[in-house]
N, C-alpha and C positions, 0 to 999 in steps of 0.2 A: 483245590484240585490235587489229587495224588494219582500215581500210576501203579499202585499196588495191584489192582485188578489185572493189569497187563501181564504181571509176572506170577501172581498167586491165584490159583483157582479157588482157594479157600483161605480167608484171612482171619476169621474168628474161630476160636476153639474153646471148648467147654472145660478143658482141664489140661494139665501138662502132658498127661498120657496121650490125650487126643492130639495135642500140638506135636509131640515127638513122632507119633506114628503117621500123621496125616498132613503135615505141613510140607508141601512140595513146591518147588520153584520151576516155572516154565522157562525154558531157555530158547530165545528166538534165534533164528539162523543169522549168522554174520553179525552178532550183537556188538554194538559199539555204543558206549554210554552217552557220548555227546550227541549222536544222531537219534538214538532211541529213547533218550530221557530229556536232555536239555532242549534239543530242538523241538521235541513234541510239546513241552511246556511253552516254549517261545511262540508256537503257533496257536495252541489251544488256550493258554492262560498267560499271555504276554506280560501282563502287569503283576503277576505273582512274584513276590520278593523271593530271592534266592540267597542273597548274601548281605549281612549287616556287619560293617567293619568300623572299628574306631581305634584310636591310638592315644598315647599319653599327652599329645600336644593339642588335644581337643578336637581333632579332625574326625569326622564321621562320613561314611559313604554307604549308600544302599544301592544294590543292584537287583534288577528284575532278571528273570530268565531270558527275556528277549534281549536285554542289554548285554548279558554275559555271552549269549549266543553270537551276537553281532561282533562284540569285541574279540571273541575267540576266532571268528572267521578272518578278521583283519590280522590277528596275530599269526594265524596259519599261513596267510599269504606272506607275511614278513619272514616266517621261518623258512618257507620255500625259497625265498630270495637269499637266505643264508645257506642254502644247499641242503636243507633238512627234508628227508622223505621217509617213506614207510620203513620201519625197522631201525632207523637211526636212534642212537641213545643221546638224550639231552639232559644234562645235569641242571637241576633247579635248586639254587641256593638263595632263597628269598625270605627266610624267616616266616613272618605272618603277614607279609604284604599282600594286598588284595590282587596284585598282578599274578600271584601264584595260580589262582583259580583260572584266570584268563589263559595263561600259557599251558597249564595242565590240559584244559579242554582243547586248546589248539593242537597240542601234540596228539591227543586222541583223534582229532579230526584227520590228521595226516597218517595215522597208523604208526606213529613213531613211539619210542619207548621213553617214558618219563622216569627220571632218576632223581627223586627228591633227596636232598641232604641237609643237614643242620647247618645253620649259619655259624654255629659255635665250633665247627671243625677247624683244626689247625692246618697249616700248610702241609705238614706231614700226613695228616689224615686225608687231605685232598689228593696228594700225590699217590698215596697207597691205593685209593679208589681208581684214580686215572690209570695207574699202571695195570690194573686188573680188568678194566672195562674200556671198550673202544668208544669213548665219549666224543661226539662230533661238535658239541657246543656247550658252553657253561653260561647260564643266565644268572647274573648277580644284580644287586641294586645299582652298581656302577654301570653295568651293561644296559639296564633299563633306561638310565638317565642319558647315556651317551648315544644309544642306538634306537631303543624302542620308542621313547617319548617323542622324539622329533618325527619318527615315522608315523606314529598313531595320530599325531596332530596335523599331518599333511592332508589337505582337502581333496587330493586326487584319488585317495583310496576309496574303493567301493566295496560292496558286500557280495561280490560275485562268488557263487558257490564253489567250494572245494570238492573235487571228485571224491566220493566216498570210497575208501580203500576196501578191497576184498581181503577178508581176514580169516584165518583158521582160528578157532577158539583157543587153541593151545599156543598160539604165537605170543611172544612177550609184549606186555603193555606197561608194566611197572617194575622198576628195579629198586630194591631197598637194601640196606646193609643192616645186619643185626647190631644191637647196641654195644656188644663187646663186654658184657658183664663177666664173661669167661674167655680170656685170650683175645685174639684178633677178631674184629668184626668179619662176618661172612656175607657174601652176596645172596640175595633172595629175589627170585624172579616170579612175578605173578602174570597170569594170562588175562585175556579180554573178558572172561566170565567173572573175574574177581569182584567187580562191583555188585553183582547179583547176590553174592554170599552175604553182603552187609545189609541185605533186607532183614535178615534175622537180627543182626546187631542193632539196627535202628528201630525197627517196629516192635520187637518182642523183648528186648533187653533194656534199651534206652527209652522205650515207650514214646518215641517221637510222634507228634500229633500233626494232623493236616492243618496247614496255616500257622503252625507254631514257630518257635525259635529255639534252636538247640545250641548249646555251648559245650564243646569238648575242649578241655585244657590240653593242647598239644601243639607243638611247633610243626610246621609243614614237613620237616625233614624226618619225622617219625612215621612209622606205619600207623600209629594211633590216629594220625590225621586222616588217613583214609577210612578208618573206623568211624570217625565222628565228625568230619568236617566237609563231607561231600556226597559220597555214593548212596548209602542207605538213606540218609536224611532227605536228599532231594527226591528219591523215588517215593518216599513217604509224604512228600509235599511240605516238609519242614524246611524253613530257612536256616541257614548256618550263621551263628554269631562268631565274630573273630575280634579278639582284643589284642592288638599289635603292641604289646607292652614292652618297655625297655628293661624293667626289673620286676622281680616277683614281689608283690605286696598283697598278702591275702585280704586285707581290708579293702583295698582298691578293687580287687576281683569281685568281692561280695557287693560292692557298691555298683559295679557295672551290671551285675546280674539284676540288681534292683532297678537301676535306671533304664535298662533296655528291656525289662520285663521278660527275662528268659524263662522259658517253660520247662525245658528238660536239660539236665546238666550231668557231665561226666568229668571226673578229675582223678588223678592218682592219689593213693593214700596219704602221701606227704601233705597234700593240701588240707585234707580233713584233720590231720594232726596239728597243723599250724593254726587252724581256726578253732580248735577245741577249747582254748582259753578265752576266746572273744565273746563279747556280749552279742550273740547272734540275733536276738529279738529286736535290736535297734536297726537292723537292716530289713527293708521291706522285701521279703522273699515270698510274698503272697502269690506271685504268678508261677512259682516253681511247683510242678506237679510230680516230678520223678527225678531221683538222683542215683548215679552209678559211680562205681570205682573199679579201676583196673590198673595193671602194671606191676603191682605187688599186692600181697594180701593185706587187708585192713584189720587193724587191731579191734577186736570186738568191743572193748571198752570205749574206744573213740567213736565207733559206730553208734553205740547205745547213747552216748552223750549228745551226739548230733541229733538223734531222733528225739531225745528229751527236750532239746531246745527249739527244734523246728517242726516236729510232728512228722517229719519225712524219714523214711527208711533209706538206707544206702544199699543198693543192689549190686553186689560184686559180680564180676565176670572174669573170664580167663581165656587167653589165647596167646599167640605168639606172632612175631613178624612174619613167620612162615605160614600162618593160618589166618582164617577169620575167627570169629568167636567160637571157641570149642565148647565151653559150658558156662552157665551163668545161673544166678538166682532170678528166675523168671517169675512174673507176677501172676501166678495161677493159684487157686485155692489149695491144690495138692502139691504146690511147690513154693510154699511161703519162704521168704528170704531168711536164710540162716546166717547170722553174723559170723564172719570168720571162714565161711565156706566159699568154695569156688562155684558151687551150685550144681546143676544137673546138665547132662549133655545137650548140645544144640541138635536139632533134627537133621542138620547137614552131615553130622559125623557119627560114626560108630567108634566109640572110644572105650578102652578097657585098661586094666593094669596087667603087666606081665609078672613073671615070677619074682622080680626084684622091686615091684611096686612102681615101676616107671609107667607113666601114662603113654599109651600108644594109640595111633589112629589106624583103623583098618582101611587099607587101600587095595585089598585083594580082588574085589569085585568091580569097583569103579574108583575113579579119581574124584574125591569130593570137591565141591565148589569151594574156592577160597584157599585151597592148599597149594603151596608154591610148587613150581614145575621142575626146579632143578635140584630135587632131593637126591640123595645118593642112590646109585643103582642097586645097592644092597637092600634098600627099602622095598623096591619092586619085587626083588627075589624073595624076600621074607614075607611080603604081603602086608606090611604095616610101616608107618612112619613113627619113629621114636622121638618123643618131645624132649627127652633129657630131664624131665621134671618128675620127681618122686611125689606121689600123692597117696592118700588113703581114701577109703570109701566107707560110709556108714550104712546101716541097715535100711535107710530110707532112700539110698541112691545118691546122696550128696558127696561131692569130692572135697578133699581138704589138702592144701599144699603142705608138703613136708620140706622140700628143698631141691636144689639141683643135684642130679645124680653124681656129678663130678665135684661136688662141693661139700659132701658129707665129711665130718670129722671123725676119725677113728682114734679113740683115746683109751688106753688100757683095756682094749678088747671091746669097748662100747662104740656103737655107731650113733653119732649125735648130729641132729639137724641144727645148723646155725640159725636158721629162720625161727625155729621153735624157741631158742634161747633169746633171740632178739625180741620176739613178741613179749616175753616176760619182762625183759629189761626196759622196754619202751613203755610198759605200764607204770613204771615208777614215776612219781610226781615230778622229780627234778630232771628227768631225761627227755631230751628233744628227739633224738634218734640214736641208733647204735648199729654197729657192724661186728658180727661174731665170726671168728675164723680159727683155724688150727695152727698153732705154733709148735715147731718141732721141739721134742723133748726126749732126752736120752733114756728116760725110764718108761714113760707112757707112750712113746711114739709121737703123740701130739697132745698138747694141752689146749683147753678152750680159753681163748683170749677175746676180750671185747674192747673195741674202741667205742667211746661214748661221748656224744655231744650233749652238754647240759643246757637247760633253759636259762634265760637271763634271770639274775637274782640269786643264783646259786654259785658256789665257789668249788673249783676242782681241788678238793682236799681229801686226805686219807679218811677222814670221818665219813665223807659222802661215799667214798669207795666201799667202806665197810657196810654202810646202810644198804647200798645197792646189792652187794653180795648177800647180805642177810635176807633181803627181799626175794632174791632169786632162789635161795635155799628153801624158803618157805613155800615157793610155788612150783618147784620141780624136784626131780631126783638129784641127789648130791653129785652124781657123776656128770651131770649136765652143767653144773655151776661153773662159771669162769674161774680160772685160777689166777687170772690177771685182768685188771681193768686199766685202760689207758685213756685218759681224757684228751680229747682233740677238739680243735675249734670247728672243723668241718670234716666230713667224710669224703674219701676219694670216690668220685662218681663219673659215670659216662655222660656224654653230651646230652642225653635225654633225661638225666636226673636219677637214673637207677644207680644203686651202690655198685661200684666196680669191685667185684669179687677178686681178691688177689691184690687189689690196690690198697696199700698201707699209707695212712696219713701220718704226718709228723705230730708227735704228742705235744701238748702244751708245755711250755717252759716255765 
């Protein structure tokens, strides 16, 4: 069973052009995801699985929609006893624990605001967020153990209904913070219609299937978790797979995909880079039907190698914490996946390039589904939201990422995209990953500098530096070539794994 027909008058399309022009989402009055999706499943298909969870200790749990609905009702009563009501902000710091889904649904039941954060945040990070937001309660693993588990185990609790809150569609439902790749992280507020925007994400980009199992590699503190671990997936009738891992091991991830017979999969480019050297045919990936990538652009060479080994294409997509899926490589005959491309626009958005090649979203006529609500007032006045990302567009309508507008390097009069240089460096056989930035120079203004992490088996020596520089010179214009390469053990990254632009790692000694 799936609920697509409840929200989409038309679900199948003959072409991308047909999809873009005619895909429309019906918006119910007073929409609330837990009442209008989860509870509907709980009544009409109570035994349909919703969540499949496992961890590194060999534990596994499987939840049906009925079980999650009941658990979220108990949790909602518990939250009410903690003083939580409509509009209150509750911070969820639960990594990938299955209780995250119970409490997220419970907060939706009450009309409260869920504020997911990463378990990797430092005390300083937490204090920064608490100072900016009126947080009423913080739910952590320790809180679950000390407060929730005894409550949930008590026999006197019943499933008495929670009064459904009256909600304006524009009221806040979810609060996220941007990853902080440029400067301090910023708050992003989404409204109660946000889940509906991810119908496009799940159905038409990730190709989630009714009765299937979808795995998106994301911690619950990232907005990517909302993209791939609950909203669109459940509307499509797909269960969500969660691997609550302690450490990142690409081989273990592949084995989990095989063992649990995952059907659709989405991961950041770094995962595909890590598995590029593995013997992929030894893993039984026969149940996989569709693979996606997002977060950063994927190197075409890595994408090609994955396809050669598995027979599966990687469909790249693009969006921000502030948005739902803005554009993607959709699986239509007239929109075949183009490796290295961000794809074509989602039917939810009218996007274009301004005079500086910044991608902008038109909000002059209406506020698109999935777009955050607390954008600057200047955006409303100008009639569009600025993404801050520079892109190019080819004659077929595909978009290509160039770089962040505030991250371009100006060297000796040339304007250089760090991302473009990183793409070339990362193609070299000895390189695991790289970070390119501008370093001040008295003659050129800035020079192109690259921090490079090398693969095991190679040594950080002058000879390797020379070979990398020669490779880049062969592949690009001379003015783009780094003037300096610094070998580092790891790159400075944000808590969600993105390179922290402006974060300089200490070179190898």
